[in-house]
C-alpha positions, 0 to 999 in steps of 0.5 A: 151147871158151869161145872158140869159144862166144864167137866164135859168139855175138859179133855182127860187123856186117860179116859179117852185112851181107855174108851173103845174108840181111843182117839188119842193113841194107837189101840191096845191089843184088847181094843182091837175088835173081832172079825165078825163085827168089823166085817158087818160094820164094813157092809153097813158102812159100804151101803152109803147112799153115796152110791145111789147119788153117783149112779144116778149121775152116771145114768144120765151121762153114759151108756149103761153097758159097757160104759157105766159098768166099767167106769163104776168098777174102775173108779171103785177099784182105784178107791179100793187100792188106795183104801187097802194101802191106807187100811194096811197102815192103820192095821199095822200101826193101830193108829187113826188118821189123826195120829197118822197125820200128826206123824207125817205133817207134825203136831200143828201141821196135822191141822191142815188135813184134819180140818180139810177132811172134817169140813168136807165130811161135815158137808157130806153130813149135811147132804145126807141130813137133807136127803133124809128129809127129802126122802120122807117129805118128797121135796126139799123146801117144805116144813116137813122137810126141815122138821125131818132133816133136823130129826135126822141130824139129831138121830145121827148125832145120838147114835154116833155118840156111842162110837163104833158100837153105835155104828155096828148096831145100825149096820145089820138091819140097814144092809138087809133092808137096803139090799132087798129094796135095791134088788127090787128097785133094779128089777122094777126099772128094767121091767118098766123099760120093757126088759133088758134089751129095752133098757139098753136102748133107753140108756143109749137114748138117754146118754145121747140126749144128755145135757151133761154127757160124761167121758169115761175118764170123767166118769171114773173121776166122779166115782173116785170122788164119791168115795175118796174120803172114805178110802183115805180115812180107812185106817179109822176102821182097819185099826181095829182089825186083828188080822191083815186080811180083815184090814184088806177085806174091809175096803173090798166089801165097802167098795168092790161089793157095796158101792158098785151094787148101789151105783148100778141100782142108782144108774138103773133108776137114773135111766128109767125113772129119771132119779137115783132116789128109789123112794120117788118111783116106789111111791107109785107102787102103793103105800106098802112098797112106798114105805118099805122104800122110804125105810130102806133109804132111811136106813142107808142114810142113817149108816151114811150119816153116822159114818160121816160124823164118826170120821171127823169126830175121831180125827178132831178129837185126836188132833185138838185134844178134846173129848170125843163126845164133845166133838160129836155134838159140835160136828153133828150140830154143824152137819145138821145146820148145813143139811137145811141148805146144801142137799142140792149141791151133791155133784159139785161137792164130789167134784171138789172132793175128787180134786183136793182130798186125794193129795192129803194122803199122798205124804202119809203113804210115801212117808210110811212105805218109803221113809219109814220102810213100813216100820212103825214104833209108837215112840215115833209119835213122841217129840214130833216137829210142829210142822213138816213143811215138806208134807204141807207143800206136797199136799198143796202141789198135788191139790193144785195139779188135780185142780188144774187138771180138773179144769183142763189147765195144762192137762185135759181131764179127758186124758187123765184122772185128776183124783189119781194125778193129784195123789201121785204128784203129792207122793212124788213131791213129798219124797223130793222135798223131804229128802232135800230137807234131810240133805240140807239138815232141815229135818231133825227127826229123820235120824231119830225115826230111823234109830227107833226103827232099827232098835225095834227090828 
């Protein structure tokens, strides 16, 4: 038994490198995937229940037209731009986020972004596990809720165990059912409000009476926070792309199409039915419609849970040099445990994401496009420094700037978008600190990186 456990936990770089997901090195040409499966996966990944959650919050604090529609599009477009910039890096380098963080932060320095993102995504996993239990139990504190939530955690862990192929199998049925249920839920809420004009009047009244009104910029920041983690780890999926347009199409499908659609559906429910969760109001439409709604929500949560689990698994496997299957079990177990108590903290969670996550990717973007001038060679991953202090400090500066902005310290959150401010500050801080270090002779890998690039041209 102990020998089996030791074998299961033992890291074999050649085995991991030969796997379909290959978390330990840039993908080979044969490990890239065809366009069809990747775009299908993008639809499935994009239809995360996150959009419904976010739409429900928007519906309770803003007028639907034009405010919610504009805020939703603006936030998703900002995430799309970030996702496309990061996704293109993933396509060009064939590297996952863990490798990119090692390239920029250093071998040990990469622990900082990977641990932060892993913790936040495992927290997301917990929220999704709890939402799955709530969809079937109709509450968040009964024995049924706990039993179904634990089942969901096991289900997500089991399918993620098979890597990117497991995600592809879940995506197709989830998209079909969720689009159909979403369209029906949207129509039902408008009909209940007495048509489009009646709905707009109800939306205006709801926003006017809201205990938590939102400004336009705060709403945009909320939307950005709801998917910024997905945007900055876009390379986990785009590294599989064989063509540049596919790498850009993936974040477009995810954010401009899928998430915008779900946020609108969630907002319609938030205004008329008082909840983003369409299983709540579909229960009144009869047993058949109720179970179709629950199944649709369950499929959405399934794809969400798998995606949220897959991302920290690949990163932690890459950085900590542990088998992918082992990290799947560990992260899945942690997410399941969290799911029994964190579900009700969704809005606080995405505000946290909006402030501390975007600055993590700032040094990576600045390093790839400015320092390396968009030229990458696999040998750059060899003999990396233990720490790139410039990257770590730049992240801290960006995160502090975003946090202070979020809490109206120095700058008002009603005059800026904290998530984007933190990202921009971290990029500028990195370039300033990096080139100061180079000028002082404190960054020995600069000359080697440039020599490798020149040799590869």
